[in-house]
C-alpha positions as CSV (number, residue, x, y, z in Angstrom):
1,M,0.0,0.0,0.0
2,N,2.8,2.4,0.9
3,A,4.6,1.6,-2.4
4,L,1.4,2.2,-4.4
5,H,0.7,5.5,-2.6
6,F,4.3,6.6,-3.3
7,R,4.0,5.9,-7.1
8,R,0.7,7.9,-7.3
9,T,2.3,10.8,-5.5
10,A,5.3,10.7,-7.9
11,V,3.0,10.8,-11.0
12,A,1.0,13.7,-9.6
13,V,4.2,15.7,-8.9
14,A,5.5,15.0,-12.4
15,A,2.3,16.1,-14.0
16,A,2.2,19.3,-12.0
17,A,5.8,20.0,-13.1
18,V,5.1,19.4,-16.8
19,L,1.8,21.3,-17.0
20,P,3.2,24.8,-16.8
21,F,5.6,24.1,-19.6
22,T,2.8,22.8,-21.8
23,L,0.7,25.9,-21.2
24,V,3.6,28.2,-21.9
25,A,4.3,26.3,-25.2
26,C,0.7,26.6,-26.2
27,S,0.7,30.3,-25.4
28,D,3.9,31.0,-27.4
29,S,2.4,29.0,-30.3
30,G,-0.7,31.2,-30.3
31,K,1.3,34.4,-30.2
32,D,3.5,33.3,-33.1
33,S,0.4,32.6,-35.2
34,A,-0.7,36.2,-34.7
35,S,2.6,38.0,-35.1
36,G,4.6,35.8,-37.4
37,P,5.7,36.4,-41.0
38,A,2.3,35.7,-42.4
39,A,0.7,38.3,-40.1
40,D,3.4,40.8,-40.9
41,K,2.7,40.4,-44.6
42,T,-1.0,40.9,-44.1
43,A,-0.3,44.1,-42.2
44,E,2.1,45.3,-44.9
45,S,-0.5,44.5,-47.6
46,S,-3.2,46.4,-45.7
47,A,-1.0,49.4,-45.1
48,S,0.0,49.6,-48.8
49,Q,-3.6,49.8,-50.0
50,P,-4.6,53.3,-51.2
51,A,-7.4,55.0,-49.4
52,S,-9.5,54.9,-52.6
53,S,-8.8,53.3,-55.9
54,D,-12.1,54.5,-57.5
55,P,-11.3,56.8,-60.5
56,A,-14.8,58.3,-60.4
57,M,-14.2,59.3,-56.8
58,A,-10.9,60.9,-57.7
59,M,-12.5,62.9,-60.5
60,D,-14.9,64.5,-58.0
61,K,-12.0,66.8,-57.1
62,P,-10.1,69.5,-59.0
63,F,-7.3,68.2,-61.2
64,G,-4.5,69.5,-63.4
65,A,-1.0,71.0,-63.1
66,A,-2.2,74.5,-62.6
67,C,-4.2,73.5,-59.5
68,A,-1.0,73.7,-57.6
69,G,-1.0,77.5,-58.0
70,V,-4.4,77.8,-56.2
71,P,-4.0,79.2,-52.7
72,A,-4.1,76.5,-50.0
73,E,-6.4,78.5,-47.8
74,G,-8.5,81.7,-47.8
75,A,-11.2,83.0,-50.2
76,G,-9.1,82.0,-53.2
77,S,-8.6,78.4,-52.2
78,F,-10.8,75.6,-53.5
79,D,-12.8,75.6,-50.3
80,G,-13.2,79.4,-50.4
81,M,-14.2,79.4,-54.1
82,A,-16.8,76.8,-53.4
83,K,-18.6,79.2,-51.1
84,D,-18.9,82.1,-53.5
85,P,-20.7,82.6,-56.9
86,V,-18.5,82.2,-59.8
87,A,-17.5,85.8,-60.6
88,T,-16.8,86.5,-57.0
89,A,-14.8,83.3,-56.7
90,A,-12.7,84.1,-59.7
91,S,-11.9,87.5,-58.3
92,N,-10.2,85.8,-55.4
93,N,-7.9,83.7,-57.7
94,P,-4.8,85.7,-58.7
95,A,-4.4,83.8,-61.9
96,L,-7.7,85.0,-63.2
97,S,-7.4,88.7,-62.6
98,T,-7.4,89.7,-66.3
99,L,-10.6,87.6,-66.8
100,V,-12.2,89.3,-63.8
101,A,-11.3,92.8,-65.2
102,A,-12.9,91.8,-68.5
103,V,-16.0,90.5,-66.9
104,K,-16.4,93.8,-65.0
105,Q,-15.7,95.8,-68.1
106,A,-18.5,93.9,-69.9
107,G,-20.9,94.3,-67.0
108,L,-21.3,90.6,-66.6
109,V,-20.6,90.2,-62.9
110,D,-24.2,90.0,-61.8
111,T,-25.2,87.9,-64.8
112,L,-22.6,85.2,-63.9
113,N,-23.1,85.4,-60.2
114,N,-26.9,85.0,-60.5
115,A,-26.9,82.2,-63.1
116,K,-27.7,78.7,-61.9
117,D,-25.7,75.5,-62.6
118,I,-23.3,76.8,-65.3
119,T,-19.9,75.8,-66.5
120,V,-17.2,78.5,-67.0
121,F,-14.1,77.9,-69.1
122,A,-11.9,80.5,-67.5
123,P,-8.8,81.7,-69.3
124,T,-5.8,82.5,-67.2
125,N,-3.8,85.7,-67.3
126,D,-1.2,83.9,-69.5
127,A,-4.0,83.0,-71.9
128,F,-4.9,86.6,-72.3
129,A,-1.2,87.5,-72.7
130,K,-1.1,85.4,-75.8
131,I,-3.3,88.0,-77.5
132,P,-1.4,90.9,-79.0
133,K,-1.8,93.9,-76.8
134,A,-3.3,96.1,-79.5
135,D,-5.9,93.4,-80.3
136,L,-6.7,92.9,-76.6
137,D,-7.1,96.6,-76.0
138,K,-9.4,96.8,-78.9
139,V,-11.6,94.0,-77.6
140,L,-11.7,95.5,-74.1
141,A,-12.9,98.8,-75.6
142,D,-15.7,97.2,-77.5
143,K,-18.3,96.1,-75.0
144,A,-20.4,94.2,-77.5
145,M,-17.4,92.2,-78.8
146,L,-16.1,91.6,-75.3
147,T,-19.5,90.3,-74.1
148,K,-19.7,88.0,-77.2
149,I,-16.3,86.5,-76.3
150,L,-16.9,86.1,-72.6
151,T,-20.3,84.5,-72.9
152,Y,-18.8,82.1,-75.4
153,H,-16.8,80.7,-72.4
154,V,-20.0,79.9,-70.5
155,V,-22.2,76.7,-70.9
156,G,-25.7,76.7,-69.3
157,Q,-25.1,73.4,-67.4
158,K,-22.6,72.0,-65.0
159,L,-20.3,69.7,-66.9
160,T,-18.4,66.7,-65.4
161,P,-15.0,65.6,-66.7
162,K,-16.8,62.5,-68.2
163,Q,-18.9,64.8,-70.3
164,L,-15.8,66.6,-71.7
165,E,-14.4,63.4,-73.2
166,N,-16.3,63.9,-76.5
167,G,-18.6,66.9,-76.0
168,S,-20.4,69.6,-78.0
169,F,-22.2,72.2,-75.9
170,D,-24.3,75.3,-76.5
171,T,-22.8,78.5,-75.0
172,L,-24.5,81.6,-73.6
173,E,-23.2,83.3,-76.7
174,K,-25.5,81.0,-78.7
175,T,-22.9,79.0,-80.7
176,K,-21.2,75.7,-79.8
177,L,-17.9,74.8,-78.3
178,T,-16.4,71.3,-78.4
179,T,-14.4,69.3,-75.9
180,A,-12.3,66.2,-76.1
181,G,-9.9,64.2,-73.9
182,S,-9.8,61.8,-71.0
183,G,-8.3,61.3,-67.5
184,E,-6.8,64.7,-66.6
185,A,-6.1,65.9,-70.2
186,Y,-8.8,67.8,-72.0
187,K,-8.9,70.3,-74.8
188,V,-11.6,72.9,-75.7
189,N,-12.1,73.5,-79.5
190,G,-8.9,71.5,-80.1
191,T,-6.6,74.3,-79.0
192,S,-7.2,75.4,-75.4
193,N,-6.0,73.0,-72.7
194,V,-7.7,72.6,-69.4
195,V,-4.9,73.3,-66.9
196,C,-7.0,73.1,-63.7
197,G,-10.4,71.5,-64.0
198,N,-13.6,70.6,-62.1
199,V,-13.3,73.5,-59.7
200,P,-16.5,74.1,-57.8
201,T,-18.1,77.4,-57.0
202,A,-21.5,78.1,-55.4
203,N,-23.3,78.2,-58.7
204,A,-20.8,76.8,-61.3
205,T,-18.1,74.4,-62.2
206,V,-14.9,76.0,-63.5
207,Y,-12.4,74.7,-66.0
208,I,-9.4,76.9,-66.1
209,V,-7.9,77.0,-69.6
210,D,-4.7,78.3,-71.2
211,T,-6.1,79.9,-74.3
212,V,-8.9,82.4,-74.8
213,L,-11.7,80.9,-76.8
214,M,-13.0,82.8,-79.8
215,P,-16.6,82.4,-81.1
216,K,-16.8,80.8,-84.6
């Protein structure tokens, strides 16, 4: 009886000694499965995914090389322009000062600001600088001609980049302009490049262009 009791005691002691090591091993194994190479690869893969790969979502925002020149904050920023009607918004963008002066000269500020859901193809200062000074001065002095040219830059609906891919649109000047392109590269009438597009204002979408459009 004493010998049997001794053997049972020895087995119990041995089991008690082995059990902690078994639990530690199981615990280590579980930890490895959560933080091993496979888990690291999964984390890396997740971290490398872009926030959004939807092209349509990307095109909801302004695009183009000249967008980098738009102020980061204030009334002339994208956020600031979105709060103002289009003529007011343009007046806060330094690159559009010549256009704004022409709009004022033609008496079109209220017309543009009060219009609903329009698209404006807005020539930059550099676009106006392509016109010989004598010719530009002549246009600026002729209100009827100036109005004709400026209203040719306005379409009576908001246009998305998708619509510009192969478009033909009636302008407020009563003749048509055409657009073509894809992605972030678009031309108007085959000659004027969109350099910063899809810019929202309170009542319009603006596509800033590098060449003044002339009615046909």
